[in-house]
Backbone as a printed PyTorch tensor [residue, N CA C, xyz], in Angstrom:
tensor([[[-95.9520, 139.9950,  54.6670],
         [-95.5110, 138.5300,  54.8380],
         [-95.2760, 137.7980,  53.3210]],

        [[-96.4880, 138.2000,  52.4820],
         [-96.3100, 137.5230,  51.3650],
         [-95.4730, 138.2070,  50.2820]],

        [[-95.4760, 139.4540,  50.4020],
         [-94.0820, 140.0700,  49.7790],
         [-92.6510, 139.5220,  49.8790]],

        [[-92.5340, 139.4330,  51.5130],
         [-91.3860, 138.7160,  51.9210],
         [-91.1250, 137.3740,  51.5320]],

        [[-91.9990, 136.7430,  51.1420],
         [-92.0030, 135.2050,  50.5510],
         [-91.6090, 135.1080,  49.3060]],

        [[-92.3310, 136.1060,  48.5310],
         [-91.8240, 136.4680,  47.3040],
         [-90.6410, 136.6550,  46.6000]],

        [[-89.9200, 137.7350,  47.6010],
         [-88.5560, 138.1810,  47.4880],
         [-87.7340, 137.0340,  48.0580]],

        [[-88.2060, 136.2220,  48.9630],
         [-87.2900, 135.1430,  49.5130],
         [-87.3050, 133.9660,  48.2570]],

        [[-88.0810, 133.7750,  47.3820],
         [-88.3390, 132.9190,  46.5410],
         [-86.8890, 133.3760,  45.3940]],

        [[-86.5970, 134.4630,  45.1170],
         [-85.6940, 134.9340,  44.2420],
         [-84.2750, 134.8410,  44.8830]],

        [[-84.3480, 135.6050,  46.0660],
         [-83.2890, 135.7260,  46.8580],
         [-83.4770, 135.2170,  48.2810]],

        [[-83.5190, 133.6300,  48.4520],
         [-83.6620, 133.0020,  49.4060],
         [-82.8140, 133.7190,  50.7670]],

        [[-83.6430, 133.7160,  51.8900],
         [-82.9700, 134.0620,  53.2470],
         [-82.0990, 132.7440,  53.7540]],

        [[-81.1860, 133.3750,  54.5210],
         [-79.9090, 132.3690,  54.7670],
         [-79.6980, 132.4420,  56.4810]],

        [[-79.5810, 131.4530,  57.1210],
         [-79.1350, 131.4520,  58.5120],
         [-78.1720, 132.4450,  59.0480]],

        [[-77.9850, 133.3260,  59.6270],
         [-76.7160, 134.0010,  59.7930],
         [-75.6800, 133.4870,  60.3460]],

        [[-75.9610, 132.2760,  61.0940],
         [-75.0990, 131.4120,  61.8440],
         [-74.3530, 130.1230,  61.0630]],

        [[-74.8250, 129.6640,  60.1120],
         [-74.5190, 128.7980,  59.3430],
         [-74.5210, 128.7140,  58.1870]],

        [[-75.3340, 129.9560,  57.4600],
         [-75.5310, 130.2850,  55.9320],
         [-76.4430, 129.2180,  55.2930]],

        [[-76.8830, 128.2840,  55.9190],
         [-78.1110, 127.3920,  55.2420],
         [-79.4060, 128.2180,  54.7670]],

        [[-80.0550, 127.4830,  53.8390],
         [-81.2700, 128.4540,  53.3920],
         [-82.2170, 128.2640,  54.5750]],

        [[-82.9880, 129.1340,  54.8870],
         [-84.1260, 128.9210,  55.8030],
         [-85.5010, 129.7120,  55.1800]],

        [[-86.5430, 129.3950,  55.7250],
         [-87.8460, 130.1680,  55.3280],
         [-87.8850, 131.7350,  55.5430]],

        [[-88.6300, 132.5620,  54.7050],
         [-88.3120, 133.9640,  55.0660],
         [-89.1100, 134.4380,  56.2440]],

        [[-89.8680, 133.7110,  57.0930],
         [-90.0560, 134.0260,  58.3070],
         [-89.2700, 133.9280,  59.5340]],

        [[-88.2370, 132.8300,  58.9940],
         [-87.2440, 132.2700,  60.1870],
         [-86.0760, 133.2480,  60.5540]],

        [[-85.6610, 133.4610,  61.6510],
         [-84.4610, 134.0250,  62.0960],
         [-83.2970, 133.3220,  62.0540]],

        [[-83.3660, 131.9790,  62.1130],
         [-82.2010, 131.0150,  61.8470],
         [-82.7410, 129.7960,  61.6510]],

        [[-81.7950, 128.8110,  61.1000],
         [-82.3340, 127.5020,  60.8290],
         [-82.6330, 126.7120,  62.2180]],

        [[-83.4090, 125.5560,  62.1350],
         [-83.8000, 124.9510,  63.1950],
         [-82.6250, 124.7730,  64.3560]],

        [[-81.7560, 124.0490,  63.5170],
         [-80.5090, 123.5100,  64.4320],
         [-79.8800, 124.8320,  65.1800]],

        [[-79.3600, 125.8540,  64.2260],
         [-78.9390, 127.0470,  65.1110],
         [-79.9230, 127.7270,  66.2320]],

        [[-81.0210, 127.6070,  65.4900],
         [-82.1150, 128.2260,  66.6970],
         [-82.2720, 127.3170,  68.0110]],

        [[-82.1450, 126.0670,  67.6950],
         [-82.0560, 125.4690,  69.0960],
         [-80.7480, 125.4680,  69.9330]],

        [[-79.3450, 125.7790,  69.3150],
         [-78.3670, 125.8770,  70.0030],
         [-78.3790, 127.3730,  70.6350]],

        [[-79.0720, 128.2400,  69.9250],
         [-79.0150, 129.6900,  70.1840],
         [-79.9050, 129.7600,  71.6380]],

        [[-81.0910, 129.0550,  71.7160],
         [-81.9680, 128.9550,  72.7710],
         [-81.3830, 128.4630,  73.9170]],

        [[-80.6260, 127.3930,  73.5290],
         [-79.7950, 126.6010,  74.7080],
         [-78.7630, 127.4040,  75.3980]],

        [[-78.1670, 128.0960,  74.6060],
         [-76.8080, 128.8210,  74.8200],
         [-77.0350, 130.4120,  75.2810]],

        [[-78.4320, 131.0310,  74.7380],
         [-78.4350, 132.2910,  75.2150],
         [-78.5750, 132.6890,  76.5150]],

        [[-77.4980, 133.4770,  77.0040],
         [-77.6090, 133.8280,  78.4140],
         [-77.5930, 135.4850,  78.6100]],

        [[-78.7430, 136.3520,  78.2870],
         [-78.1400, 137.5860,  78.3370],
         [-77.4310, 138.0490,  79.2590]],

        [[-76.4270, 139.0420,  79.2450],
         [-75.5900, 139.3420,  80.4300],
         [-75.6090, 140.9160,  80.5330]],

        [[-75.8990, 141.3810,  81.7150],
         [-75.9580, 142.6450,  82.0180],
         [-74.5240, 143.0880,  82.5500]],

        [[-73.8750, 143.8290,  82.0090],
         [-72.2160, 144.4760,  82.3720],
         [-72.2670, 145.5170,  82.5470]],

        [[-71.2230, 146.2170,  82.7520],
         [-70.7770, 147.3570,  82.9760],
         [-70.2680, 148.0200,  81.4920]],

        [[-70.3600, 149.1540,  81.2640],
         [-69.7460, 150.0450,  80.2470],
         [-69.1440, 151.1790,  81.0310]],

        [[-68.1570, 151.3110,  81.7070],
         [-67.5580, 152.4870,  82.3180],
         [-68.7120, 152.8440,  83.0840]],

        [[-69.4230, 152.1720,  84.1540],
         [-70.4200, 152.5800,  84.8950],
         [-71.7400, 152.4810,  84.4260]],

        [[-72.0270, 152.2480,  83.0720],
         [-73.3930, 152.2960,  82.4700],
         [-73.9170, 150.9200,  82.3290]],

        [[-74.9930, 150.6670,  82.4620],
         [-75.5030, 149.3270,  82.3130],
         [-75.5240, 148.9010,  80.8530]],

        [[-75.3120, 147.7160,  80.5240],
         [-75.3740, 147.4190,  79.0200],
         [-75.7740, 145.5770,  78.9660]],

        [[-76.7370, 145.3140,  78.2620],
         [-77.1740, 144.2060,  78.0360],
         [-76.3130, 143.7090,  76.7940]],

        [[-76.0520, 142.1500,  76.5860],
         [-75.3890, 141.6400,  75.4720],
         [-76.0440, 140.5030,  75.2720]],

        [[-76.7120, 140.0070,  74.1540],
         [-77.3950, 138.6780,  74.0090],
         [-76.5020, 137.2380,  74.1160]],

        [[-75.2810, 137.4560,  73.6320],
         [-74.4350, 136.2400,  73.4170],
         [-72.8960, 136.5430,  73.9370]],

        [[-72.1500, 135.3460,  74.0110],
         [-70.8590, 135.6040,  74.3700],
         [-70.3470, 135.4570,  72.7880]],

        [[-69.4210, 136.4340,  72.2450],
         [-68.8230, 136.7800,  71.2040],
         [-67.7450, 135.3740,  70.7330]],

        [[-68.3640, 134.3950,  70.4030],
         [-67.7470, 133.0640,  69.9510],
         [-68.6060, 132.2320,  68.9990]],

        [[-68.1160, 131.2200,  68.4230],
         [-68.5070, 130.4360,  67.4490],
         [-69.2060, 131.0110,  66.4080]],

        [[-70.6890, 130.4220,  66.3500],
         [-71.4420, 130.7860,  65.1390],
         [-71.6270, 132.3590,  65.2120]],

        [[-71.9890, 132.8320,  66.5490],
         [-72.4300, 134.3790,  66.6670],
         [-71.1770, 135.1230,  66.3360]],

        [[-69.8320, 134.8220,  66.5630],
         [-68.8840, 135.1930,  65.9600],
         [-68.5860, 135.5410,  64.4770]],

        [[-69.0940, 134.1390,  63.8480],
         [-68.8180, 134.1990,  62.3210],
         [-69.9880, 135.1370,  61.8350]],

        [[-71.1860, 135.2160,  62.6090],
         [-72.1590, 135.8980,  61.7250],
         [-72.0990, 137.4560,  62.0930]],

        [[-71.1510, 138.0310,  63.0950],
         [-70.8690, 139.4860,  63.1190],
         [-69.8030, 139.5650,  62.5990]],

        [[-68.7590, 138.7920,  61.9680],
         [-67.7720, 138.9270,  61.1560],
         [-68.0490, 139.2010,  59.5910]],

        [[-69.2670, 138.4200,  59.5940],
         [-69.6710, 138.4670,  58.0910],
         [-70.6140, 139.6480,  58.0310]],

        [[-71.3630, 140.1550,  58.7720],
         [-71.9370, 141.5010,  58.9930],
         [-71.1640, 142.7400,  58.9440]],

        [[-69.9980, 142.6730,  59.4020],
         [-69.0140, 143.6760,  59.7510],
         [-68.0060, 143.9790,  58.5540]],

        [[-67.3830, 142.8470,  57.8810],
         [-66.6400, 142.6570,  56.9650],
         [-66.8610, 142.0700,  55.7900]],

        [[-67.7810, 141.3770,  55.5710],
         [-68.3260, 140.7580,  54.4730],
         [-69.6370, 141.1640,  53.6800]],

        [[-70.1610, 142.4850,  54.0650],
         [-71.2240, 143.3100,  53.8290],
         [-72.5980, 142.4910,  53.8130]],

        [[-72.5990, 141.4220,  54.7990],
         [-73.7760, 140.6620,  55.2320],
         [-74.9160, 141.3250,  55.7860]],

        [[-75.4750, 142.4330,  55.6970],
         [-76.1410, 143.3540,  56.5140],
         [-77.4190, 142.7810,  56.3930]],

        [[-77.8050, 141.7900,  55.4510],
         [-79.3350, 141.1670,  55.6470],
         [-79.4070, 140.6710,  56.7320]],

        [[-78.2520, 140.2320,  57.6160],
         [-78.2560, 139.4490,  58.6770],
         [-78.8170, 140.2380,  59.9560]],

        [[-78.7330, 141.2760,  59.8540],
         [-78.9420, 142.1740,  61.0160],
         [-80.3410, 142.2270,  61.4910]],

        [[-81.3900, 142.2720,  60.5780],
         [-82.8830, 142.0320,  61.1580],
         [-83.1300, 140.7340,  61.7810]],

        [[-82.6060, 139.6940,  61.5950],
         [-82.4830, 138.3750,  62.0480],
         [-82.0750, 138.3970,  63.5220]],

        [[-80.6330, 138.9900,  63.6930],
         [-80.0810, 139.1190,  64.9740],
         [-80.6080, 140.0540,  65.7780]],

        [[-81.0000, 141.0900,  65.3760],
         [-81.6710, 141.9440,  66.3220],
         [-83.1010, 141.8920,  66.8030]],

        [[-83.7300, 140.9810,  66.0930],
         [-84.8190, 140.1150,  66.5230],
         [-84.4950, 139.4390,  68.1930]],

        [[-83.7020, 138.8110,  68.1000],
         [-83.2380, 138.3140,  69.3650],
         [-82.9230, 139.3610,  70.3600]],

        [[-81.9290, 140.4450,  70.1440],
         [-81.4880, 141.3090,  71.2170],
         [-82.7100, 142.1590,  71.5200]],

        [[-83.4980, 142.5760,  70.7400],
         [-84.8210, 143.3930,  70.9240],
         [-85.4780, 142.6660,  72.2870]],

        [[-85.8730, 141.3410,  72.2040],
         [-86.4240, 140.6310,  73.2490],
         [-85.6760, 140.6560,  74.6850]],

        [[-84.3050, 140.6830,  74.3300],
         [-83.5780, 140.9850,  75.7150],
         [-83.4400, 142.4350,  76.2850]],

        [[-83.3200, 143.1280,  75.4520],
         [-83.6510, 144.5320,  75.9340],
         [-84.7500, 144.6920,  76.3360]],

        [[-85.7360, 144.1630,  76.1400],
         [-86.9760, 144.5230,  76.8840],
         [-87.2890, 143.7350,  78.0060]],

        [[-86.7830, 142.2400,  78.0640],
         [-86.8450, 141.7900,  79.3760],
         [-85.7550, 141.9870,  80.4160]],

        [[-84.6360, 142.5350,  80.0770],
         [-83.4450, 142.7270,  80.9470],
         [-83.7960, 144.1810,  81.5350]],

        [[-84.2590, 144.8720,  80.8180],
         [-84.4590, 146.3190,  81.2550],
         [-85.9100, 146.6330,  81.8290]],

        [[-86.5680, 145.4950,  81.7940],
         [-88.0720, 145.3200,  82.6750],
         [-89.1080, 146.3490,  81.8120]],

        [[-88.5910, 146.1370,  80.6760],
         [-89.7220, 147.2530,  79.8980],
         [-89.3840, 148.5970,  79.9840]],

        [[-88.4100, 148.8180,  80.3050],
         [-87.9970, 150.3900,  80.4490],
         [-88.5300, 151.3050,  79.2040]],

        [[-88.6040, 152.2600,  79.4920],
         [-89.5030, 153.1290,  78.6280],
         [-88.2980, 153.9830,  77.9620]],

        [[-87.7830, 153.9380,  76.7300],
         [-86.9750, 154.7810,  76.0820],
         [-87.4980, 155.6650,  75.0160]],

        [[-86.7700, 156.9970,  75.1500],
         [-87.1840, 157.8510,  74.2920],
         [-86.5690, 157.7940,  72.9830]],

        [[-85.4270, 157.4090,  72.7750],
         [-84.7160, 157.5560,  71.3720],
         [-83.9910, 156.3100,  71.6350]],

        [[-83.3070, 155.6150,  70.5300],
         [-82.5960, 154.7050,  70.2990],
         [-81.3410, 155.3330,  69.4740]],

        [[-80.2140, 154.9900,  69.6510],
         [-78.9350, 155.8940,  68.7150],
         [-77.7040, 154.7240,  68.6870]],

        [[-76.7500, 154.9750,  68.0840],
         [-75.5860, 154.0240,  67.9550],
         [-74.3850, 154.7190,  67.9490]],

        [[-73.4820, 153.7470,  68.3950],
         [-71.9940, 154.2060,  68.2420],
         [-71.7250, 154.7430,  66.8680]],

        [[-70.9930, 155.7670,  66.7790],
         [-70.6810, 156.2700,  65.2560],
         [-69.3430, 155.9480,  64.6660]],

        [[-69.4130, 155.5810,  63.5150],
         [-67.8760, 155.7340,  62.8850],
         [-67.3240, 156.8910,  62.5730]],

        [[-66.1870, 157.1180,  62.2780],
         [-65.7270, 158.0970,  61.9280],
         [-65.8990, 158.2750,  60.0440]],

        [[-66.3090, 159.3060,  59.7270],
         [-67.0240, 159.5060,  58.2410],
         [-66.2150, 158.5710,  57.3360]],

        [[-64.5740, 158.8650,  57.4150],
         [-63.7210, 158.1830,  56.6860],
         [-63.8270, 156.6130,  56.5900]],

        [[-63.8560, 156.2030,  57.8940],
         [-63.9960, 154.6060,  57.9910],
         [-65.3220, 154.1990,  57.5250]],

        [[-66.4960, 154.9520,  57.5900],
         [-67.6710, 154.3050,  57.3430],
         [-67.8960, 154.5390,  55.4430]],

        [[-67.1780, 155.6730,  55.2050],
         [-67.0380, 155.6090,  53.7620],
         [-66.4280, 154.5790,  53.2060]],

        [[-65.1140, 154.0080,  53.7090],
         [-64.4740, 153.1430,  53.2370],
         [-65.4130, 151.7630,  53.5300]],

        [[-66.1460, 151.2290,  54.4350],
         [-66.8450, 150.2410,  54.7940],
         [-68.3600, 150.2290,  53.7680]],

        [[-68.7580, 151.3890,  53.9350],
         [-69.8980, 151.5830,  53.0010],
         [-71.3800, 151.6150,  53.9250]],

        [[-71.0820, 151.5050,  55.3890],
         [-72.2270, 151.5110,  56.1660],
         [-71.6610, 151.3410,  57.4440]],

        [[-72.4430, 151.3810,  58.4650],
         [-72.0730, 151.5330,  59.8350],
         [-73.2310, 150.2020,  60.3940]],

        [[-72.6220, 149.3760,  61.1180],
         [-73.1670, 148.1970,  61.3750],
         [-74.1100, 148.5550,  62.6450]],

        [[-73.4390, 149.1550,  63.3600],
         [-74.0530, 149.7250,  64.5420],
         [-75.3050, 150.3460,  64.6130]],

        [[-75.2430, 151.0770,  63.4440],
         [-76.3360, 152.1310,  63.0350],
         [-77.4220, 151.4620,  62.5190]],

        [[-77.2550, 150.4240,  61.6870],
         [-78.3290, 149.6550,  60.7990],
         [-79.0130, 148.9840,  62.0680]],

        [[-77.9440, 148.1850,  62.9670],
         [-78.8380, 147.3730,  64.3260],
         [-79.6080, 148.4970,  64.7920]],

        [[-79.0820, 149.4970,  65.3610],
         [-79.9690, 150.6500,  65.9490],
         [-81.3770, 150.9440,  65.1380]],

        [[-81.3540, 150.9360,  63.9380],
         [-82.4920, 151.2950,  62.9630],
         [-83.4190, 150.1340,  63.1700]],

        [[-82.9310, 149.1060,  62.9520],
         [-83.4420, 147.5870,  63.1160],
         [-84.6100, 147.6980,  64.6040]],

        [[-83.7210, 147.9810,  65.8900],
         [-84.0710, 147.7680,  66.9830],
         [-85.1850, 148.8560,  67.1100]],

        [[-85.1230, 149.9760,  66.3260],
         [-85.9680, 151.2270,  66.4070],
         [-87.3180, 150.6130,  65.8880]],

        [[-87.2580, 150.0320,  64.9260],
         [-88.5440, 149.4820,  64.0700],
         [-89.1620, 148.2270,  65.0890]],

        [[-88.5110, 147.4740,  65.5130],
         [-88.8390, 146.2140,  66.3770],
         [-89.6850, 146.5690,  67.7320]],

        [[-89.1870, 147.5370,  68.2290],
         [-89.4230, 148.1140,  69.6560],
         [-89.9150, 149.3130,  69.7470]],

        [[-90.5440, 149.8240,  68.3540],
         [-91.1540, 151.1050,  68.3230],
         [-90.5770, 152.3420,  68.9580]],

        [[-89.2850, 152.6630,  69.0510],
         [-88.6460, 153.6860,  69.6010],
         [-87.9620, 154.5530,  68.5360]],

        [[-88.1700, 155.8710,  68.3700],
         [-87.6330, 156.7400,  67.2580],
         [-85.7800, 156.2290,  67.4360]],

        [[-85.4440, 156.3810,  66.0970],
         [-83.8110, 156.1750,  65.9130],
         [-83.6170, 157.7740,  65.7410]],

        [[-82.4560, 158.2320,  66.6090],
         [-81.8750, 159.4280,  66.4060],
         [-80.3490, 159.6900,  66.6630]],

        [[-79.5980, 159.8940,  65.6500],
         [-78.4150, 159.8580,  65.7280],
         [-77.8050, 161.0890,  66.7180]],

        [[-77.2480, 160.7590,  67.7820],
         [-76.7480, 161.8120,  68.8260],
         [-75.2640, 162.1730,  68.9580]],

        [[-74.5450, 161.3110,  68.2010],
         [-73.0550, 161.4570,  68.2080],
         [-72.4810, 161.3820,  66.9020]],

        [[-71.2200, 162.2570,  66.7850],
         [-70.3540, 162.1480,  65.5580],
         [-69.2510, 161.7710,  66.2330]],

        [[-68.2560, 161.0760,  65.3670],
         [-66.8060, 160.7270,  65.6900],
         [-66.0380, 161.6990,  64.9650]],

        [[-65.3570, 162.6540,  65.6770],
         [-64.6680, 163.4100,  65.1250],
         [-63.2090, 163.2830,  65.0400]],

        [[-62.8100, 162.2030,  65.6110],
         [-61.2440, 162.0190,  65.7680],
         [-61.0860, 160.5080,  65.0500]],

        [[-60.2430, 160.2730,  64.0470],
         [-59.8960, 159.0100,  63.6720],
         [-59.2410, 158.5190,  64.6240]],

        [[-59.5770, 157.2540,  65.1110],
         [-58.8130, 156.3080,  66.1930],
         [-58.1550, 155.1880,  65.7340]],

        [[-57.4490, 154.5820,  66.3050],
         [-56.9780, 152.9680,  66.0370],
         [-57.7830, 152.0810,  66.6310]],

        [[-57.8760, 150.8750,  65.9820],
         [-58.8530, 149.8850,  66.2510],
         [-58.8490, 149.6330,  67.7510]],

        [[-60.0040, 149.4700,  68.2730],
         [-59.8130, 149.2480,  69.9350],
         [-59.2680, 147.7700,  70.1940]],

        [[-59.3920, 146.6650,  69.4220],
         [-59.2330, 145.6720,  69.8660],
         [-57.7580, 145.0440,  69.5160]],

        [[-57.0550, 146.0210,  69.1060],
         [-55.3430, 145.8510,  68.7780],
         [-54.6810, 146.6310,  70.2430]],

        [[-55.7360, 146.9840,  71.1880],
         [-55.1910, 147.7920,  71.9470],
         [-55.2890, 147.3560,  73.2020]],

        [[-54.2880, 147.5400,  74.2790],
         [-54.4970, 147.1870,  75.6890],
         [-55.5340, 147.9190,  76.4890]],

        [[-55.9780, 147.5580,  77.6890],
         [-57.0100, 148.4560,  78.1320],
         [-56.6530, 149.7510,  78.4640]],

        [[-55.6730, 150.1970,  78.8460],
         [-55.5080, 151.5610,  79.2900],
         [-54.9810, 152.2270,  77.9220]],

        [[-54.5700, 151.6190,  76.8230],
         [-54.5200, 152.3840,  75.8680],
         [-55.6900, 152.7780,  75.3580]],

        [[-56.6740, 151.9180,  75.5200],
         [-58.2700, 152.0980,  74.9470],
         [-58.7560, 153.2890,  75.2860]],

        [[-58.7680, 153.7120,  76.5970],
         [-59.1500, 154.7300,  77.1620],
         [-58.5210, 156.1470,  76.5850]],

        [[-57.1800, 156.1520,  76.3320],
         [-56.4940, 157.2630,  75.7910],
         [-56.7290, 157.2040,  74.3440]],

        [[-56.9920, 156.2200,  73.7120],
         [-57.1700, 156.2160,  72.3590],
         [-58.7150, 156.9760,  71.7310]],

        [[-59.4290, 156.9920,  72.8850],
         [-60.9840, 157.3610,  72.5680],
         [-61.1690, 158.8410,  73.0670]],

        [[-59.8240, 159.1960,  73.7450],
         [-60.0560, 160.5010,  74.4200],
         [-60.3310, 161.6140,  73.2950]],

        [[-61.6650, 162.2470,  73.5430],
         [-61.9610, 163.4580,  72.6330],
         [-62.5690, 162.8620,  71.3720]],

        [[-62.8230, 161.6440,  71.0520],
         [-63.0460, 161.2310,  69.8170],
         [-64.4570, 161.6390,  69.5230]],

        [[-65.5570, 161.8590,  70.2430],
         [-67.0150, 161.7690,  70.1310],
         [-67.1580, 163.2320,  70.2760]],

        [[-68.2390, 163.7200,  69.6270],
         [-68.9380, 164.9010,  70.1310],
         [-70.4850, 164.9230,  69.7620]],

        [[-71.3410, 165.4620,  70.8820],
         [-72.5680, 165.4490,  70.6040],
         [-73.2150, 166.4370,  69.5460]],

        [[-74.1030, 165.9700,  68.5550],
         [-74.7670, 166.3990,  67.5180],
         [-75.6610, 167.6160,  67.8160]],

        [[-76.6940, 167.4530,  68.5390],
         [-77.4060, 168.6900,  69.3660],
         [-78.1530, 168.0880,  70.5750]],

        [[-77.4450, 169.0090,  71.6810],
         [-77.4850, 169.0150,  72.9950],
         [-79.0230, 169.0880,  73.3780]],

        [[-79.6940, 170.0750,  72.8550],
         [-81.1990, 170.1900,  73.3090],
         [-82.0450, 168.7990,  72.8580]],

        [[-81.7540, 168.3270,  71.8380],
         [-82.4450, 167.1460,  71.5370],
         [-82.6120, 166.1970,  72.0550]],

        [[-81.5810, 165.8800,  73.1390],
         [-81.2850, 164.6490,  73.9760],
         [-81.3590, 164.9850,  75.4820]],

        [[-81.2810, 166.2920,  75.7850],
         [-81.4300, 166.6230,  77.2310],
         [-82.8080, 166.1450,  77.9940]],

        [[-82.5080, 165.5460,  78.9990],
         [-83.7580, 165.0960,  79.9180],
         [-84.4220, 163.7000,  79.0910]],

        [[-83.5910, 163.4210,  78.2280],
         [-84.3870, 161.8100,  77.4800],
         [-83.9750, 160.5750,  77.9840]],

        [[-84.5570, 159.5160,  77.7800],
         [-83.9490, 158.3010,  78.3210],
         [-83.5040, 157.5890,  76.9490]],

        [[-82.1590, 157.4830,  77.1910],
         [-81.7670, 157.0430,  75.7470],
         [-80.9270, 155.3810,  76.0650]],

        [[-81.0170, 154.9440,  74.6230],
         [-80.4400, 153.4410,  74.6630],
         [-79.5230, 153.5440,  73.4990]],

        [[-78.2880, 153.3770,  73.5580],
         [-77.0420, 153.1340,  72.6530],
         [-76.7330, 151.8540,  72.3090]],

        [[-76.3560, 151.6160,  71.1540],
         [-76.0830, 150.2940,  70.6100],
         [-74.6910, 150.2780,  70.0240]],

        [[-74.3040, 148.9730,  70.0450],
         [-73.1930, 148.5980,  69.2050],
         [-73.3320, 147.0920,  69.0100]],

        [[-72.4160, 146.7800,  68.2180],
         [-72.4560, 145.1850,  67.7840],
         [-71.7430, 144.3290,  68.7910]],

        [[-70.6790, 144.6190,  69.2670],
         [-69.8020, 144.0810,  70.0840],
         [-69.4120, 144.9760,  71.4080]],

        [[-69.3890, 144.2800,  72.8080],
         [-68.7060, 145.1000,  73.7110],
         [-67.4180, 144.3220,  74.1200]],

        [[-66.4420, 144.8140,  74.4100],
         [-65.3820, 143.9170,  74.9150],
         [-64.7920, 144.6150,  76.3270]],

        [[-63.9420, 145.7770,  76.3380],
         [-63.7350, 146.3020,  77.6220],
         [-64.8710, 147.0320,  77.9940]],

        [[-65.5850, 147.4510,  76.9930],
         [-66.6950, 148.5910,  77.5900],
         [-66.3300, 150.0150,  77.3840]],

        [[-65.4870, 150.1030,  76.9490],
         [-64.4450, 151.5630,  76.8710],
         [-65.3140, 152.4260,  75.6750]],

        [[-65.7400, 151.6160,  74.4520],
         [-66.4180, 152.5570,  73.5020],
         [-67.6440, 152.8710,  73.9040]],

        [[-68.3470, 152.1100,  74.3030],
         [-69.8630, 152.2770,  74.7620],
         [-69.7930, 153.4000,  75.9530]],

        [[-68.9690, 152.9710,  76.8080],
         [-68.5980, 153.8400,  78.1610],
         [-68.0740, 155.2640,  77.6080]],

        [[-67.4760, 155.6390,  76.7210],
         [-67.2040, 156.9140,  76.1190],
         [-68.1620, 157.5590,  75.6230]],

        [[-68.8680, 156.7460,  74.9160],
         [-69.9110, 157.4110,  74.1220],
         [-71.1080, 157.7580,  75.3240]],

        [[-71.5380, 156.9200,  75.9810],
         [-72.1050, 157.4350,  76.9550],
         [-71.8610, 158.3880,  77.9630]],

        [[-70.4450, 158.5360,  78.2680],
         [-70.2020, 159.7840,  79.1690],
         [-70.1830, 160.8950,  78.1020]],

        [[-69.9070, 160.7640,  77.2440],
         [-69.9800, 162.1150,  76.1930],
         [-71.2890, 162.6370,  76.2730]],

        [[-72.5010, 161.4100,  75.8970],
         [-73.8850, 161.9490,  75.6530],
         [-74.2830, 162.5580,  77.5610]],

        [[-73.8320, 162.0220,  78.1530],
         [-74.2770, 162.3120,  79.5960],
         [-73.9050, 163.8300,  79.7100]],

        [[-73.2480, 164.7090,  78.8010],
         [-72.8920, 166.1280,  79.0000],
         [-74.2630, 166.9380,  78.6360]],

        [[-75.1310, 166.4230,  77.9640],
         [-76.2620, 166.8260,  77.7270],
         [-77.2790, 166.8270,  78.5930]],

        [[-77.0850, 166.0720,  79.7660],
         [-78.0570, 165.8350,  81.0650],
         [-79.2020, 165.1810,  80.5560]],

        [[-79.0300, 163.8370,  79.9170],
         [-80.2290, 162.9200,  79.5770],
         [-80.8560, 162.3280,  81.0540]],

        [[-82.1380, 162.1310,  81.0420],
         [-82.5310, 161.4740,  82.3860],
         [-81.9430, 159.9210,  82.3540]],

        [[-81.6990, 159.1300,  81.5280],
         [-81.0220, 157.8070,  81.9790],
         [-80.3060, 157.4770,  80.2670]],

        [[-79.2130, 156.6630,  80.6520],
         [-78.6580, 156.2330,  79.3520],
         [-78.5120, 154.7610,  79.6650]],

        [[-78.7760, 153.6930,  78.7820],
         [-78.4020, 152.4630,  78.7290],
         [-77.8020, 151.9230,  77.5490]],

        [[-77.0650, 150.8540,  77.6180],
         [-76.5830, 150.3910,  76.1940],
         [-77.1330, 148.7730,  75.8590]],

        [[-76.7410, 148.3050,  74.6440],
         [-77.1100, 147.3110,  74.5280],
         [-76.1520, 146.9580,  73.2670]],

        [[-75.6540, 145.5840,  73.2070],
         [-74.8130, 144.9680,  72.2830],
         [-75.1400, 143.4310,  71.5880]],

        [[-75.0030, 142.9190,  70.8110],
         [-75.2820, 141.6780,  70.1800],
         [-74.4740, 140.5860,  71.3140]],

        [[-73.1120, 141.0970,  71.2390],
         [-72.2260, 140.1250,  71.9440],
         [-71.2110, 140.4750,  72.9680]],

        [[-70.9350, 139.6950,  73.8440],
         [-69.8840, 140.3290,  74.7810],
         [-68.5310, 139.6050,  74.6790]],

        [[-67.5980, 140.0970,  74.1240],
         [-66.3050, 139.4230,  73.7340],
         [-65.6750, 139.3100,  74.9920]],

        [[-65.6140, 140.0340,  76.1270],
         [-64.7630, 139.9700,  77.1460],
         [-65.0000, 138.5050,  78.1520]],

        [[-66.4000, 137.9850,  77.6770],
         [-66.7400, 136.8180,  78.1520],
         [-66.2960, 135.4410,  77.4680]],

        [[-65.7290, 135.6750,  76.2160],
         [-65.1050, 134.4490,  75.3660],
         [-64.0050, 133.5560,  76.5210]],

        [[-64.6540, 132.5040,  76.4090],
         [-63.6250, 131.2060,  77.0180],
         [-62.6490, 130.6540,  76.1060]],

        [[-63.3480, 130.4600,  74.9320],
         [-62.5240, 129.6330,  74.1410],
         [-62.8690, 129.9600,  72.6340]],

        [[-62.0250, 130.4250,  71.7290],
         [-62.4010, 130.5050,  70.2400],
         [-62.5120, 129.4000,  69.6240]],

        [[-62.3530, 128.2530,  69.8990],
         [-62.7310, 126.9560,  69.0590],
         [-64.2170, 126.4590,  69.7880]],

        [[-64.8950, 126.9430,  70.5820],
         [-66.1550, 126.3370,  70.8900],
         [-67.0210, 126.6150,  69.8630]],

        [[-68.3600, 125.7650,  69.8950],
         [-69.1830, 125.8090,  68.5490],
         [-70.0620, 126.9920,  68.6050]],

        [[-70.2690, 127.4660,  69.9560],
         [-71.3950, 128.4690,  70.0320],
         [-71.3590, 129.4000,  71.1360]]])
């Protein structure tokens, strides 16, 4: 805690939702935290038949935070956002015991271009918070079009054969939680779950920060 405060003195923590300076131990400014607590409605929805919990609707301040993480290299926001998702995972899955946490992989060329995989960083932070080992389970072997540019029917064919299991023996019989930053149609997470299922794990569940399918208006505050 002391080290974190020293670091924050030179590199102040910022609220991931409005970018204002916050204390080292805060995960958001008081204003945004109040809005988040009022609006947070963990959603359990399907990812092609697999359960997925998402903490927020992909809108307003949450949308801005995730865009900053994904495209503006604001990866320092991930621990703050992961703290909220970790609580929802615990509560919505009723304290379900998971043997490992994994993440939706990016194609190596896409990850090299961006410099990181935000879903992997999220999974590693959740691993720390929930005290569950992080283990990569999949690789993306086919470079695909961006899912959000495609229609639902196109999304399914776009990801056909895109993922492969790294080591079946390592995940066989395990209880697995897979994470992504955003769930829209559920095709990406669902395809990953379906691929993992070939190794015959005991259970597969999913988690995401935000649910884009539930967006009502892009002009709302949060």
